[in-house]
C-alpha positions in Angstrom: 133.3 121.8 91.2 136.8 122.0 92.8 137.9 124.7 95.3 141.3 126.0 96.0 142.7 128.7 98.2 144.2 131.7 96.6 147.5 131.1 98.5 147.7 127.8 96.9 147.2 129.2 93.4 150.1 131.6 94.2 152.3 128.8 95.3 151.6 126.8 92.0 152.3 130.1 90.0 155.4 130.8 91.8 156.6 127.0 91.4 155.8 127.2 87.8 157.8 130.3 87.1 160.8 128.9 89.0 160.7 126.0 86.7 160.5 128.0 83.2 161.2 127.1 80.6 160.1 123.3 81.9 156.6 122.3 82.7 156.2 122.2 86.6 153.8 119.9 88.2 152.3 118.5 91.4 149.6 116.5 93.2 146.5 117.8 95.0 144.8 116.1 98.2 141.7 117.2 100.0 138.3 116.2 100.7 135.0 115.4 98.5 131.8 116.3 99.9 129.8 113.0 99.9 126.5 114.8 99.1 127.4 117.3 96.3 130.7 115.9 95.1 132.4 119.2 95.4 136.1 118.8 96.0 138.1 121.1 98.5 141.9 121.2 98.0 143.6 121.1 101.5 147.1 120.3 100.4 149.2 121.4 97.2 152.2 119.3 96.4 154.9 121.0 94.6 157.0 118.2 92.8 159.7 117.7 90.3 159.0 117.1 86.7 161.7 114.4 86.1 161.5 114.8 82.3 162.8 118.3 82.5 161.1 119.5 79.4 158.6 122.1 78.4 156.3 119.7 76.6 155.4 117.2 79.1 155.8 116.1 82.6 156.3 113.0 84.8 156.3 112.8 88.6 158.7 109.9 89.9 157.1 106.9 91.4 158.9 107.6 94.5 157.4 111.0 94.8 153.9 109.8 93.9 154.3 107.2 96.4 155.5 109.4 99.3 152.9 112.2 98.3 149.9 109.6 98.3 151.1 108.4 101.7 151.1 111.9 103.1 147.7 112.5 101.7 146.4 109.5 103.4 148.1 110.1 106.7 146.4 113.5 107.0 143.0 111.8 106.3 142.6 113.3 102.9 141.9 111.9 99.5 144.0 112.3 96.4 142.0 114.7 94.1 144.2 114.9 91.0 147.3 116.7 89.7 148.4 119.9 88.4 150.9 121.2 85.8 152.0 124.1 83.9 151.9 125.0 80.3 154.9 127.3 79.8 154.0 128.3 76.1 150.5 127.3 75.5 146.9 127.8 76.7 145.3 126.2 79.7 143.7 123.3 78.0 144.3 119.5 77.8 146.5 118.4 75.2 146.0 115.3 73.3 148.8 113.7 75.5 147.2 115.0 78.7 143.9 113.5 77.7 145.7 110.1 76.9 147.5 110.3 80.3 144.3 111.2 82.2 143.5 107.7 83.6 141.1 108.7 86.3 137.6 110.0 85.2 137.0 111.1 89.0 140.2 113.2 89.4 140.6 116.9 88.6 143.2 117.9 86.1 144.7 121.5 86.7 146.5 123.2 84.1 148.3 126.5 84.7 149.1 128.4 81.3 152.2 130.8 81.6 151.7 131.8 77.7 151.1 135.3 78.8 153.7 135.7 81.6 151.9 138.5 83.5 148.3 136.9 83.1 148.7 133.2 84.4 145.6 131.2 83.8 144.5 128.4 85.7 141.8 126.0 84.7 140.5 122.5 85.9 139.3 119.5 83.7 137.8 116.3 84.1 138.3 113.5 81.5 135.7 110.8 80.2 136.0 107.4 81.2 137.4 106.4 77.7 139.8 109.4 77.8 138.6 111.1 74.7 136.4 114.0 75.9 137.9 116.7 78.2 135.5 118.9 80.1 136.1 122.2 82.0 135.3 121.8 85.7 134.3 124.8 87.7 137.3 126.0 89.6 136.5 128.2 92.5 139.3 130.2 94.2 138.9 131.0 97.9 140.2 134.1 99.7 
């Protein structure tokens, strides 16, 4: 399970709409409850898709390094990433699965396929990067 504040969901949606028709992307920092494994997002990072395309995204190594440094400086853990699908459903594509290296990370995907009804889902990937499983996403008010 991953928990995310509604205001952060709204920030992700706004950033994704601003970047249309390209995919938008970012990273997530937060905490993991050692007993339950529940992840709570404390920081959402809105980053640049240096590919500038609607088919995939890349975060620059410099932005990744700066963001991970900030996450650690705040005493948080990296929890995963998020990106938008401007024209397709909120599900992991074959490329998303292939690029999902960390089976402990959360991979959030925001679909803007229906502009007025964005859909945000979270996924985990199996250790061999072949099976994508939807993770429970709880939106906190």
